[in-house]
C-alpha positions as CSV (number, residue, x, y, z in Angstrom):
1,X,43.6,2.8,5.1
2,X,41.6,-0.4,4.4
3,X,43.2,-2.8,2.0
4,X,40.9,-4.5,-0.4
5,X,42.0,-8.1,-1.2
6,X,40.4,-10.2,-3.9
7,X,37.6,-11.3,-1.7
8,X,36.5,-7.8,-0.7
9,X,36.8,-6.6,-4.3
10,X,34.4,-9.5,-5.2
11,X,32.1,-8.5,-2.4
12,X,32.0,-4.9,-3.6
13,X,31.3,-6.0,-7.2
14,X,28.5,-8.3,-6.0
15,X,26.9,-5.4,-4.1
16,X,27.4,-3.0,-7.0
17,X,25.5,-5.4,-9.3
18,X,23.0,-6.8,-6.9
19,X,22.1,-4.0,-4.5
20,X,21.8,-0.7,-6.3
21,X,20.3,1.0,-3.2
22,X,23.0,0.1,-0.7
23,X,26.0,0.3,-3.0
24,X,25.9,4.1,-3.3
25,X,25.6,4.5,0.4
26,X,28.8,2.6,1.0
27,X,30.6,4.6,-1.6
28,X,29.4,7.8,0.1
29,X,30.7,6.6,3.4
30,X,34.3,6.9,4.8
31,X,36.8,4.6,3.3
32,X,37.5,3.0,6.7
33,X,33.9,1.7,6.9
34,X,33.6,0.2,3.4
35,X,35.3,-3.2,4.0
36,X,32.9,-4.1,6.7
37,X,29.8,-2.8,4.9
38,X,30.7,-4.5,1.6
39,X,31.2,-7.8,3.4
40,X,28.0,-7.6,5.4
41,X,25.9,-6.4,2.4
42,X,27.4,-9.1,0.1
43,X,26.4,-11.7,2.7
44,X,22.9,-10.3,2.8
45,X,22.6,-10.7,-1.0
46,X,23.9,-14.2,-0.9
47,X,21.4,-15.2,1.8
48,X,18.5,-13.4,0.1
49,X,19.2,-15.2,-3.1
50,X,19.6,-18.6,-1.5
51,X,15.8,-19.5,-1.4
52,X,15.5,-18.7,-5.1
53,X,18.5,-20.9,-6.1
54,X,16.2,-23.7,-7.1
55,X,12.6,-24.6,-7.6
56,X,13.3,-27.7,-5.5
57,X,12.5,-26.8,-1.9
58,X,15.1,-29.2,-0.5
59,X,17.9,-27.6,-2.6
60,X,16.8,-24.1,-1.6
61,X,16.7,-25.2,2.1
62,X,20.2,-26.5,1.8
63,X,21.4,-23.2,0.4
64,X,19.8,-21.3,3.3
65,X,21.2,-23.8,5.8
66,X,24.7,-23.3,4.4
67,X,24.6,-19.7,5.4
68,X,23.1,-20.6,8.8
69,X,26.1,-22.8,9.3
70,X,28.5,-20.0,8.4
71,X,26.8,-17.8,11.0
72,X,27.2,-20.5,13.6
73,X,30.9,-20.9,12.7
74,X,31.5,-17.1,13.1
75,X,29.5,-17.0,16.3
76,X,31.5,-19.8,17.8
77,X,34.8,-18.0,17.2
78,X,36.3,-21.0,15.5
79,X,37.4,-21.7,11.9
80,X,35.1,-20.5,9.2
81,X,34.8,-22.2,5.8
82,X,36.6,-20.7,2.9
83,X,34.3,-18.6,0.7
84,X,34.7,-15.2,-1.0
85,X,32.0,-13.7,1.1
86,X,32.1,-15.8,4.3
87,X,35.8,-15.3,4.7
88,X,35.8,-11.5,4.8
89,X,32.5,-11.6,6.7
90,X,34.2,-13.6,9.5
91,X,37.0,-10.9,9.6
92,X,34.6,-8.0,10.2
93,X,31.6,-9.5,12.1
94,X,31.8,-9.9,15.9
95,X,30.7,-13.3,17.2
96,X,27.9,-11.7,19.2
97,X,26.5,-10.1,16.0
98,X,26.9,-13.3,14.0
99,X,24.2,-15.0,16.1
100,X,21.6,-12.9,14.3
101,X,22.4,-14.8,11.1
102,X,20.4,-17.8,12.3
103,X,17.2,-15.7,12.6
104,X,17.9,-14.1,9.3
105,X,18.2,-17.5,7.6
106,X,15.1,-18.8,9.3
107,X,13.1,-15.8,8.0
108,X,14.4,-16.3,4.5
109,X,12.8,-19.7,4.4
110,X,9.5,-17.9,3.8
111,X,10.7,-17.2,0.3
112,X,11.0,-20.9,-0.5
113,X,7.3,-21.6,0.0
114,X,4.0,-20.0,-1.0
115,X,2.3,-19.8,2.3
116,X,1.0,-16.4,3.5
117,X,2.1,-14.9,6.8
118,X,0.0,-16.1,9.7
119,X,-0.8,-12.5,10.8
120,X,0.4,-9.0,10.7
121,X,2.8,-9.7,13.6
122,X,4.4,-12.4,11.5
123,X,5.1,-10.0,8.7
124,X,6.6,-7.4,11.1
125,X,8.8,-10.2,12.6
126,X,10.0,-11.1,9.1
127,X,10.9,-7.5,8.4
128,X,12.7,-7.2,11.7
129,X,14.7,-10.4,11.3
130,X,15.8,-9.5,7.7
131,X,16.2,-5.7,7.4
132,X,16.4,-5.2,11.2
133,X,19.1,-7.7,11.8
134,X,21.1,-6.6,8.8
135,X,21.0,-3.0,9.8
136,X,21.9,-3.8,13.4
137,X,24.8,-5.9,12.4
138,X,26.1,-3.1,10.2
139,X,25.5,-0.3,12.7
140,X,26.9,-2.2,15.7
141,X,30.0,-3.1,13.7
142,X,30.5,0.7,13.2
143,X,29.9,1.5,16.9
144,X,26.1,1.7,17.5
145,X,25.0,0.4,20.9
146,X,21.2,0.9,21.0
147,X,19.8,-2.1,19.2
148,X,16.2,-1.2,19.9
149,X,16.7,2.2,18.2
150,X,18.4,0.8,15.2
151,X,15.8,-1.9,14.7
152,X,13.0,0.6,15.0
153,X,14.5,2.7,12.2
154,X,15.2,-0.4,10.2
155,X,11.5,-1.5,10.5
156,X,10.4,1.7,8.7
157,X,13.1,1.1,6.0
158,X,12.1,-2.5,5.8
159,X,8.5,-1.7,5.2
160,X,9.5,0.6,2.3
161,X,11.7,-2.1,0.8
162,X,8.9,-4.7,1.2
163,X,6.3,-2.5,-0.5
164,X,8.7,-2.0,-3.5
165,X,9.3,-5.8,-3.7
166,X,5.6,-6.7,-3.8
167,X,5.2,-6.8,-7.6
168,X,8.1,-9.3,-7.9
169,X,6.9,-11.4,-5.0
170,X,3.4,-11.6,-6.5
171,X,4.8,-12.5,-9.9
172,X,6.6,-15.4,-8.1
173,X,3.3,-16.6,-6.7
174,X,4.0,-15.5,-3.1
175,X,1.5,-13.8,-0.8
176,X,3.4,-10.8,0.6
177,X,0.4,-9.0,2.2
178,X,-2.5,-10.2,4.4
179,X,-4.4,-7.1,3.4
180,X,-3.6,-5.9,-0.1
181,X,-6.5,-3.4,-0.2
182,X,-5.6,0.3,-0.5
183,X,-6.5,0.6,3.1
184,X,-4.3,-2.2,4.2
185,X,-1.3,-0.9,2.1
186,X,-1.9,2.6,3.5
187,X,-1.9,1.3,7.1
188,X,1.3,-0.6,6.6
189,X,3.0,2.4,5.1
190,X,1.8,4.6,8.0
191,X,3.3,2.1,10.4
192,X,6.6,2.4,8.6
193,X,6.5,6.2,8.8
194,X,5.7,6.1,12.5
195,X,8.7,3.8,13.1
196,X,11.0,6.2,11.3
197,X,9.6,9.2,13.3
198,X,10.0,7.3,16.6
199,X,13.6,6.4,15.9
200,X,14.5,9.9,14.8
201,X,13.0,11.4,17.9
202,X,15.9,9.6,19.7
203,X,18.5,10.6,17.2
204,X,20.9,11.9,19.9
205,X,21.4,8.4,21.2
206,X,22.9,7.2,18.0
207,X,26.7,7.1,17.6
208,X,27.8,9.3,14.7
209,X,30.2,6.6,13.5
210,X,27.2,4.4,12.7
211,X,25.6,6.8,10.2
212,X,26.9,4.9,7.1
213,X,24.9,1.8,8.3
214,X,21.7,3.9,8.4
215,X,22.1,5.6,5.1
216,X,20.2,2.7,3.2
217,X,17.1,4.3,4.6
218,X,17.6,7.5,2.7
219,X,14.6,6.8,0.4
220,X,12.3,5.3,2.9
221,X,10.3,8.4,3.8
222,X,9.5,9.3,0.2
223,X,8.5,5.7,-0.7
224,X,6.2,5.3,2.3
225,X,4.6,8.7,1.7
226,X,3.9,7.7,-1.9
227,X,2.3,4.5,-0.7
228,X,0.1,6.4,1.8
229,X,-1.0,8.9,-0.8
230,X,-1.5,6.5,-3.7
231,X,-1.6,2.8,-2.5
232,X,-2.0,1.6,-6.1
233,X,1.6,2.5,-6.8
234,X,2.6,-0.5,-4.8
235,X,0.9,-3.0,-7.2
236,X,2.0,-0.9,-10.2
237,X,5.6,-1.0,-9.1
238,X,6.0,2.7,-9.4
239,X,7.2,3.6,-6.0
240,X,10.4,5.7,-5.9
241,X,11.9,8.8,-7.5
242,X,14.1,9.8,-10.4
243,X,17.8,9.1,-10.3
244,X,18.5,12.8,-9.9
245,X,16.2,12.9,-6.8
246,X,17.8,9.8,-5.4
247,X,21.3,11.2,-5.7
248,X,20.5,14.6,-4.3
249,X,18.7,13.1,-1.4
250,X,21.6,10.8,-0.5
251,X,24.0,13.7,-0.8
252,X,21.9,15.7,1.6
253,X,21.8,12.9,4.1
254,X,25.6,12.5,4.0
255,X,26.4,16.2,4.1
256,X,24.0,16.9,7.1
257,X,24.5,13.6,9.0
258,X,20.8,13.2,9.2
259,X,19.3,9.8,8.8
């Protein structure tokens, strides 16, 4: 049985308060997987918050760089600085997976500034380096071997998450979409649905042990379908379902093993 020390308890508390979508998926997973998932998801929260730590770009850059340095320390296999998230992260994350932290940190620098993405490919790359890298680190830690498959599924999940985040990003004076028209939103959501479908067509190649790392995508289909049917829901911030639907959908995914 996994023993939760003070650091892991703090990581779990951080995820519970800051990531209401991933927290229930961890709690619905086998106890043996929770330490790794809580450490990885707590790290993701800390990195995601780093660009917003200050309105001063230099300070925000320093916060992001701090996590980039943690990733380099874990990847090197040497000593890792003491921190309530970095310490347990170093225990659960393989060095070959920690190298992805650098790309994640680089992608998060977008949040510091107010420049739009150069093109649609840049947005797709951002989603892959954030949601894709996170899901791959979690899935590989639990035994997944097909990185391309995991990242394809994660892209669909990432698009759904991105569409839900748009009202907040716009309020913060960011430019999250190159084409914010109904047609542009619909096309992006359809791309996400296509990625989910493509990944699931190769479901048999996924190690069953990695299912907990894929559970955060349990709402993606519904969110993307809503965006296709009614693109205005993106700007309105009304994507998603009731708490009852959320819970029953997660229970179905866990009980059937279908991601």
